[in-house]
C-alpha positions in Angstrom: 11.2 -19.9 -1.8 7.6 -21.7 -1.3 5.1 -18.7 -0.8 2.9 -18.6 2.0 -0.4 -17.9 1.8 -3.2 -16.4 4.8 -6.5 -15.3 5.0 -7.1 -11.8 4.9 -8.5 -10.6 8.1 -12.3 -12.0 8.5 -12.7 -12.5 4.6 -12.4 -15.7 2.6 -10.0 -14.4 0.9 -6.7 -16.5 0.3 -3.8 -14.0 -0.2 0.3 -14.7 -0.9 2.2 -13.0 1.9 3.8 -10.7 -1.1 1.7 -8.7 -2.6 2.6 -6.8 -6.3 2.3 -3.3 -6.1 2.3 -1.5 -9.3 2.5 2.4 -9.2 5.2 2.7 -11.9 3.0 1.0 -14.4 2.5 3.7 -16.9 4.9 6.0 -16.1 7.9 4.5 -15.3 7.0 0.8 -16.7 5.4 0.2 -20.2 3.0 -2.2 -20.5 4.9 -4.8 -21.5 7.2 -4.2 -18.6 4.3 -4.5 -16.3 2.8 -7.8 -17.6 6.7 -9.1 -17.7 6.4 -8.7 -13.7 3.0 -9.9 -13.5 4.5 -13.2 -15.0 7.3 -13.4 -13.0 5.3 -12.7 -9.9 2.6 -15.0 -10.6 5.5 -17.8 -11.5 6.8 -17.1 -7.8 3.2 -18.2 -6.0 2.1 -14.5 -6.1 -1.8 -14.0 -6.4 -2.4 -10.6 -4.7 -2.3 -7.4 -6.8 -2.8 -3.8 -5.6 -3.5 -0.7 -8.0 -5.3 2.0 -7.8 -7.8 4.6 -9.4 -5.5 7.6 -9.8 -1.9 5.6 -10.5 0.5 5.6 -11.5 2.6 7.9 -9.1 3.4 10.9 -9.3 -0.4 10.8 -10.5 -1.5 13.6 -13.6 -3.9 14.0 -15.8 -2.0 12.6 -18.6 -1.3 9.0 -17.3 -4.2 8.4 -14.2 -5.9 5.1 -14.8 -2.7 3.6 -16.9 -2.2 1.4 -14.3 -5.2 -0.5 -14.2 -5.5 -0.8 -17.9 -2.2 -2.4 -17.6 -3.3 -5.0 -15.3 -6.5 -5.6 -16.9 -5.4 -6.5 -20.4 -3.3 -9.0 -18.6 -6.1 -9.9 -16.5 -8.2 -10.7 -19.7 -5.8 -13.7 -20.4 -6.0 -15.0 -17.2 -8.1 -17.3 -15.3 -10.1 -14.2 -13.3 -10.5 -16.4 -10.1 -6.8 -17.6 -9.5 -6.1 -13.8 -8.6 -7.0 -11.4 -5.9 -7.2 -8.3 -6.9 -7.3 -4.7 -5.0 -7.7 -1.6 -6.0 -8.6 2.3 -4.3 -11.0 4.9 -4.9 -9.3 8.2 -4.8 -10.0 10.8 -1.7 -10.7 14.4 -1.6 -8.3 16.9 -0.6 -5.3 16.3 -2.5 -6.3 18.8 -5.5 -6.5 16.0 -8.6 -8.8 18.0 -10.4 -8.5 15.2 -13.3 -9.8 12.3 -11.4 -13.5 12.2 -11.9 -13.8 15.8 -12.7 -12.3 16.7 -9.3 -15.6 15.4 -7.3 -14.0 13.3 -5.2 -15.9 12.9 -1.7 -16.8 9.1 -1.1 -20.6 9.8 -1.4 -23.0 7.7 -3.6 -21.7 9.3 -7.2 -18.3 9.4 -6.8 -18.8 5.5 -5.4 -20.4 4.5 -8.5 -18.3 6.5 -10.7 -14.7 5.4 -9.5 -15.7 1.7 -9.1 -17.7 1.7 -13.0 -14.3 3.3 -14.3 -12.1 1.2 -12.4 -13.7 -1.9 -13.7 -13.8 -0.6 -17.1 -10.0 -0.5 -16.9 -9.4 -3.7 -15.4 -11.4 -5.5 -17.8 -13.4 -7.4 -14.8 -16.9 -7.4 -13.5 -15.7 -7.4 -10.0 -12.5 -6.2 -7.3 -12.2 -8.5 -4.6 -10.5 -5.9 -2.2 -11.9 -1.8 -2.8 -10.2 0.6 -0.2 -10.8 4.4 0.4 -7.1 5.0 -0.7 -7.3 8.0 2.0 -9.9 9.4 4.3 -12.7 11.3 2.9 -12.0 13.6 6.1 -9.1 15.5 7.2 -6.5 13.7 8.8 -2.2 14.7 8.5 -1.0 12.1 5.8 2.1 11.5 3.4 4.4 13.1 5.6 2.2 15.9 7.8 2.1 14.5 11.6 0.8 17.4 13.4 -3.3 17.4 13.6 -4.7 20.8 13.0 -8.0 21.3 14.0 -8.0 24.4 11.4 -7.6 22.2 8.4 -10.6 19.9 9.0 -12.9 19.8 6.1 -16.6 19.0 5.3 -17.0 15.2 5.4 -19.3 12.4 4.3 -20.2 10.7 7.5 -18.4 7.4 7.9 -21.8 5.2 8.0 -22.5 6.8 5.0 -19.5 5.9 3.3 -19.5 2.4 4.1 -23.5 2.5 3.3 -22.7 3.3 -0.6 -19.3 0.9 -0.2 -21.9 -1.7 0.9 -24.1 -1.5 -1.7 -21.0 -2.5 -4.2 -20.9 -5.6 -2.0 -24.5 -6.3 -2.7 -24.2 -6.1 -6.1 -21.5 -8.4 -6.8 -19.2 -5.5 -7.8 -16.6 -5.7 -5.0 -16.1 -8.8 -2.4 -14.6 -7.0 0.5 -13.7 -3.5 1.7 -10.4 -2.1 3.1 -8.8 1.0 4.4 -5.4 3.0 3.5 -3.9 5.3 5.2 -5.8 5.4 8.1 -5.9 6.3 11.5 -6.8 4.1 14.8 -9.9 6.5 15.6 -11.0 6.0 11.8 -10.3 2.3 11.8 -12.6 1.6 14.9 -15.3 4.0 13.3 -15.6 2.4 10.0 -15.9 -1.1 12.4 -18.5 0.4 14.8 -20.8 1.5 11.7 -20.5 -1.7 10.6 -21.6 -3.7 13.7 -24.3 -0.7 14.3 -26.0 -0.8 10.5 -25.5 -4.3 9.6 -22.9 -3.1 6.9 -19.5 -4.9 5.6 -16.6 -4.8 8.0 -13.1 -3.7 6.6 -10.9 -6.3 6.4 -7.5 -5.1 6.0 -5.8 -1.7 6.6 -3.2 -0.4 3.8 -0.6 2.0 5.3 3.0 2.8 5.3 5.2 0.5 7.3 9.1 0.0 7.1 12.4 0.3 9.0 12.2 4.2 9.9 8.3 4.3 9.6 7.0 2.3 12.2 4.0 3.9 13.6 1.9 1.4 12.6 2.7 -0.6 16.2 1.6 2.2 18.2 -2.2 2.5 17.8 -2.8 0.3 14.9 -1.5 -2.8 16.1 -3.7 -3.1 18.7 -6.6 -2.6 16.4 -5.1 -5.6 14.4 -5.1 -7.8 17.5 -8.7 -7.1 18.9 -10.4 -7.0 15.6 -8.7 -8.8 12.9 -8.1 -6.3 11.1 -4.3 -6.7 9.3 -2.0 -4.5 7.9 -1.0 -4.2 4.0 2.3 -2.7 4.6 3.1 -0.1 1.7 6.4 1.9 0.7 8.6 -1.1 2.6 11.8 0.2 1.0 10.8 3.7 2.0 11.1 5.1 -2.0 14.1 3.5 -2.1 15.8 4.8 0.9 16.1 1.7 2.3 18.1 0.4 -0.1 21.2 2.4 0.8 21.1 4.0 -2.8 20.6 7.7 -1.4 23.2 7.4 1.2 25.6 10.4 1.0 23.1 12.5 -0.8 23.5 9.9 -3.8 21.1 10.5 -6.8 21.0 7.6 -9.0 20.3 8.1 -12.4 16.6 7.0 -13.0 15.7 6.4 -9.4 12.3 7.9 -8.4 13.6 10.6 -6.1 16.2 11.7 -8.9 13.2 11.7 -11.8 10.6 13.2 -9.1 12.3 15.5 -6.5 9.7 16.9 -4.9 7.9 13.4 -4.7 8.4 11.4 -1.2 8.5 14.4 0.9 8.2 12.1 4.1 11.7 10.5 3.1 13.4 13.9 3.0 13.7 14.5 6.6 16.6 15.2 8.2 17.1 12.3 10.7 16.3 9.8 8.2 19.8 9.4 6.4 21.6 8.6 9.6 19.0 6.1 10.9 19.3 4.5 7.1 23.4 4.1 7.7 22.8 2.6 10.8 20.2 -0.3 9.2 23.1 -0.6 6.3 26.0 -1.1 8.5 23.7 -3.6 10.5 22.5 -5.6 7.3 26.1 -5.7 6.6 26.9 -7.2 9.6 24.4 -10.0 8.6 25.5 -10.5 5.2 22.6 -9.2 3.7 21.6 -6.6 1.5 19.7 -3.3 3.0 16.9 -4.1 1.3 16.4 -7.6 1.9 16.9 -6.6 6.0 14.2 -4.2 5.1 11.7 -6.7 3.2 12.6 -9.5 5.6 11.8 -7.0 8.8 8.3 -6.3 7.7 7.3 -9.9 6.6 8.3 -10.7 10.6 5.9 -8.7 12.0 2.7 -10.5 13.3 0.3 -8.0 12.5 1.2 -7.7 8.9 -1.0 -10.0 6.4 1.1 -9.1 3.2 4.1 -6.8 2.3 3.3 -5.1 -0.9 6.7 -5.0 -3.0 7.3 -3.1 -6.2 9.9 -2.9 -8.7 10.8 -0.9 -11.9 12.3 -4.4 -13.5 12.2 -7.9 -13.0 15.5 -8.4 -11.5 14.5 -5.3 -9.0 11.3 -7.5 -8.2 13.3 -11.1 -7.9 15.6 -9.2 -5.6 12.8 -8.2 -3.8 10.7 -11.6 -3.6 13.8 -13.2 -2.4 14.6 -10.7 0.2 11.0 -10.7 1.7 11.3 -14.3 2.1 14.5 -14.4 4.6 13.8 -15.5 8.1 15.8 -13.0 10.9 17.0 -14.5 14.0 16.4 -13.3 17.0 19.8 -11.2 17.2 18.7 -9.5 14.3 15.4 -8.6 15.3 17.0 -7.0 18.7 19.6 -4.9 16.8 16.9 -3.1 14.9 15.2 -2.5 17.5 18.2 -1.2 19.2 18.6 0.9 16.1 14.8 1.8 16.6 15.3 3.3 19.7 18.4 5.9 18.6 16.2 6.8 15.7 12.5 6.3 16.1 10.4 6.9 13.3 12.4 9.5 11.3 10.0 8.8 7.9 6.8 9.5 9.6 
């Protein structure tokens, strides 16, 4: 496979269509294993790496920051400008008291402390793409779908958040701003604030997108089309469900949902297994693994600038990069849509 590259939204970041995800580094993967994944990914043409202040996952006080540190020790041996490094600032509302003392509002203090910590761990003086990991305001997310006005909380106004992030751009500590786990309304508010006040436009949206969660298509794809802000797709294998390894209630040793059963609640819904089984049957009919079908589908979407792939071994990473490189024909894509009509978004 020859890696392809694209400009990320309205930025001048030339990113590989496959981005290396990292949330296992420092929990399921050692520093050496993280470095081995980085070396292999780069050998395949990947230049785009995504980490986060709160990683690894599941988050804990004992491990927070390790993922950035593992990337940092590797980056220290590289030519920095050859790579596009993305990280994320942790948002409020999820109870992570160990991250910056639990003061997680996207305000000037929080933004300043977060970027300084990330730069220190990454051993660099700038981040190419700095993303808000999830909104400062209340939104139903991570498996919750119904908006409850009673759950709204105090929040930093979006224009103020963008202003603080814009200060990092002016200071040269961040090149571009992105969003994650955002809604169409939220993205448009950030874009309007940028236009109104001459602040940086966001250049990307990192949201979950896969065969069993295609909700991005319903509203955010229109934002991509008209505003030029593309998707960085995460959870493309649905926490391993789209490898087929959890079919029929299987719990393979060492798998993430075996090790951390409460995690990934959006994928533990009753309609997930029938949908996964249907996609597995289609993959077999195409002579593909289920993972390859899932990865190739995400990469085929016009609104997706880069597909984030993660792994706990280099062998898994190789299979994922190979799978993402496959081009699905019109018959396979039509069959995927037919299954989607029967099993629409079971893992929102």
